[in-house]
C-alpha positions as MATLAB code, in Angstrom:
seq = 'GKAATQRLVAKLKQAPAGTKPALVLTLGRRGDLAALPDVLAALKDGDKGVRLAAIEAAHQLAPDDAVPPLLALLSTAEADEISAVQSALVRTPGDKVLPASAAALAKTPPAARVALLDLLARRGARPHVEVAFAAAGDNEAAVRTAAFHALGVLAAAEAAPRVIELALKATDDGERTEAISAVVKVCGRIADAGAQATPVLAAIGQNTGEKRALLLAALAQ';
ca = [
      -0.056    0.034    0.147;
       0.897    3.637   -0.009;
       2.724    3.242    3.401;
       4.978    0.765    1.979;
       5.665    2.945   -0.843;
       6.431    5.922    1.464;
       8.783    3.797    3.390;
      10.587    2.936    0.076;
      10.825    6.408   -1.010;
      12.196    7.495    2.313;
      14.729    4.674    2.207;
      15.569    5.851   -1.262;
      16.517    9.301   -0.335;
      18.942    8.082    2.375;
      20.426    5.267    0.444;
      24.009    5.020   -0.935;
      24.530    4.961   -4.674;
      25.213    1.199   -4.833;
      21.691    0.296   -3.499;
      19.671    2.925   -5.165;
      18.930    1.150   -8.463;
      17.506   -1.856   -6.771;
      15.014    0.497   -4.837;
      14.106    2.282   -8.030;
      13.265   -0.785   -9.948;
      11.297   -2.069   -6.847;
       9.171    1.227   -6.886;
       8.634    0.537  -10.659;
       7.451   -2.906  -10.048;
       5.102   -2.098   -7.208;
       3.038    0.269   -9.711;
       2.085    2.796   -7.153;
       1.815    6.030   -9.061;
       2.708    7.864   -5.576;
       6.386    7.027   -6.305;
       6.318    8.505   -9.783;
       7.777   11.742   -8.729;
      10.590   10.434   -6.854;
      11.386    7.827   -9.735;
      11.410   10.681  -12.300;
      13.643   12.666  -10.050;
      15.885    9.569  -10.119;
      16.480    9.994  -13.894;
      18.438   13.052  -12.987;
      20.500   11.446  -10.510;
      24.429   11.708  -10.715;
      24.963    7.808  -10.804;
      24.337    6.398  -14.130;
      23.095    3.091  -12.523;
      20.456    4.691  -10.914;
      19.489    6.636  -14.098;
      19.307    3.239  -15.947;
      17.063    1.966  -13.161;
      14.810    5.050  -13.251;
      14.220    4.831  -17.180;
      12.697    1.270  -16.726;
      10.818    2.163  -13.561;
       9.422    5.194  -14.947;
       8.168    3.125  -18.027;
       6.586    0.441  -15.785;
       4.867    2.971  -13.543;
       3.391    5.579  -16.285;
       4.546    4.674  -19.873;
       2.613    7.797  -21.200;
       3.612   10.062  -18.448;
       7.327    8.920  -18.504;
       7.538    9.760  -22.435;
       8.610   13.565  -22.117;
      11.275   13.073  -19.255;
      12.682   10.120  -21.042;
      12.932   12.112  -24.273;
      14.577   14.974  -22.340;
      17.134   12.639  -20.835;
      18.392   11.953  -24.550;
      20.037   15.463  -24.644;
      22.686   14.136  -22.158;
      22.266   10.484  -22.147;
      25.329    8.031  -22.597;
      25.033    5.269  -25.190;
      23.621    2.617  -22.708;
      21.079    5.116  -21.586;
      20.109    5.885  -25.163;
      19.666    2.266  -25.645;
      17.581    1.973  -22.539;
      15.258    4.871  -23.434;
      14.814    3.575  -26.961;
      13.706    0.122  -25.345;
      11.415    1.677  -22.984;
       9.845    3.822  -25.752;
       9.371    0.909  -28.342;
       7.474   -0.883  -25.660;
       5.018    1.957  -24.863;
       1.700    1.324  -25.849;
      -0.568    3.567  -27.918;
       0.700    6.291  -30.405;
       1.208    9.164  -28.052;
       4.817    8.372  -28.052;
       5.417    8.865  -31.836;
       4.489   12.310  -32.331;
       6.495   13.200  -29.257;
       9.611   11.356  -30.439;
       9.311   12.897  -33.982;
       9.212   16.393  -32.224;
      12.135   15.644  -30.294;
      14.257   14.356  -32.940;
      15.780   17.488  -34.173;
      16.487   18.610  -30.617;
      18.742   15.801  -29.528;
      22.392   14.656  -30.245;
      23.434   12.491  -33.254;
      23.223    9.116  -31.182;
      19.945    9.926  -30.022;
      18.674   10.877  -33.484;
      19.686    7.437  -34.705;
      17.761    5.813  -31.919;
      14.847    7.777  -32.407;
      14.622    7.220  -36.300;
      14.967    3.433  -35.446;
      12.185    3.885  -32.954;
      10.043    5.383  -35.738;
      10.915    2.671  -38.271;
      10.292   -0.294  -35.657;
       6.829    1.367  -34.669;
       5.957    1.819  -38.297;
       5.275    5.514  -37.599;
       4.432    6.393  -41.274;
       2.414    9.629  -40.429;
       5.960   10.899  -39.314;
       7.854   10.008  -42.496;
       8.691   13.659  -43.216;
      10.989   13.564  -39.956;
      13.026   10.909  -41.774;
      13.072   12.930  -44.923;
      14.457   15.728  -43.029;
      17.181   13.549  -41.268;
      18.333   12.266  -44.680;
      19.920   15.652  -44.983;
      21.646   15.693  -41.419;
      25.296   16.685  -41.146;
      26.007   13.234  -39.472;
      26.676   10.058  -41.632;
      25.061    7.823  -38.949;
      21.928    9.887  -38.885;
      21.588   10.140  -42.503;
      22.142    6.121  -42.602;
      19.338    5.697  -39.913;
      17.153    8.106  -41.808;
      17.313    5.754  -45.012;
      16.656    2.761  -43.161;
      13.489    4.472  -41.648;
      12.541    5.626  -45.260;
      12.788    1.919  -46.280;
      10.226    1.174  -43.783;
       8.074    4.186  -43.718;
       7.949    5.890  -47.132;
       5.083    5.278  -49.473;
       5.486    4.291  -53.360;
       4.804    7.968  -54.464;
       7.667    9.213  -52.643;
      10.051    6.963  -54.653;
      11.488    9.967  -56.769;
      12.294   11.954  -53.206;
      14.095    8.935  -51.935;
      15.992    8.410  -55.011;
      17.002   12.113  -55.151;
      18.278   11.835  -51.524;
      20.025    8.691  -52.075;
      22.079   10.087  -54.840;
      23.647   12.614  -52.270;
      24.875    9.628  -50.169;
      28.559    9.692  -49.535;
      29.412    7.292  -46.825;
      29.460    3.821  -47.665;
      27.185    2.667  -45.133;
      24.794    5.491  -45.994;
      24.960    4.298  -49.494;
      24.023    0.811  -48.610;
      21.119    1.725  -46.586;
      20.178    4.416  -49.486;
      20.083    1.705  -52.205;
      17.960   -0.508  -49.715;
      15.656    2.127  -49.290;
      15.317    2.781  -52.878;
      14.658   -0.792  -53.527;
      11.864   -1.067  -50.878;
      10.111    2.070  -51.740;
       9.990    1.084  -55.429;
       8.810   -2.357  -54.411;
       5.609   -0.715  -53.126;
       4.465    0.497  -56.381;
       1.376   -1.494  -57.110;
       2.120   -2.159  -60.822;
       5.270   -4.677  -60.678;
       6.022   -3.613  -64.268;
       6.508   -0.011  -63.079;
       8.481   -0.602  -60.056;
      11.691    0.156  -61.981;
      10.436    3.093  -63.694;
      11.504    5.745  -61.175;
      15.030    4.384  -60.915;
      15.439    4.019  -64.978;
      14.236    7.767  -65.324;
      17.105    8.672  -62.887;
      19.744    6.535  -64.551;
      19.053    8.505  -67.779;
      19.878   11.832  -65.682;
      23.272   10.619  -64.140;
      26.709    9.562  -64.477;
      29.485    8.134  -62.653;
      28.968    7.251  -58.940;
      25.474    8.266  -58.935;
      24.685    6.167  -62.063;
      26.358    3.342  -60.244;
      24.405    3.727  -57.225;
      21.275    3.580  -59.303;
      22.315    0.529  -61.050;
      23.085   -1.194  -57.763;
      19.572   -0.401  -56.869;
      18.305   -1.776  -60.159;
      20.203   -4.952  -59.701;
      18.284   -5.829  -56.613;
];
């Protein structure tokens, strides 16, 4: 009951860093929303182990309410924290998490942008495909690569010319691989199987050199 929650919260406030993660996780598993303010406060703890526990506990206690503070954490999070936040958001039921994640993408560091793009792809967030189009022009190659992966999942058939145009700007090897894959997947959504190669063929006629080679690689698949 609430008395037990209050005792755990009081214990958490006095506990040494080494025992805090277990206490935070216990609060999450108990499901008493009275503990939510203290669990959310633990997201800002100076100890990363406590923050990692708080990510999972916040998600367990209040998945929707946890979305804004989890997204805010991405601004300063380390790699394992980013992974934990992404895992929590992927498991958050309903669609509220998707517009929030899409809106946060431009405000986060590169590694977090990669994670959010992957989240949108994994959740099939097609209404937010424009975020992936924008990210395909990011300054960071890793973000552009993640954007092409997302476009391969989210972009509709009619967007094939846009995806091709962006793919032709790819410079990094990994980025090129995902760009080619995105072109193939999006063109593969064209209802008329006989017309699926048409956007690529049209672009081949307008390009030479490395750009033409990229298009030929897409056509071969």
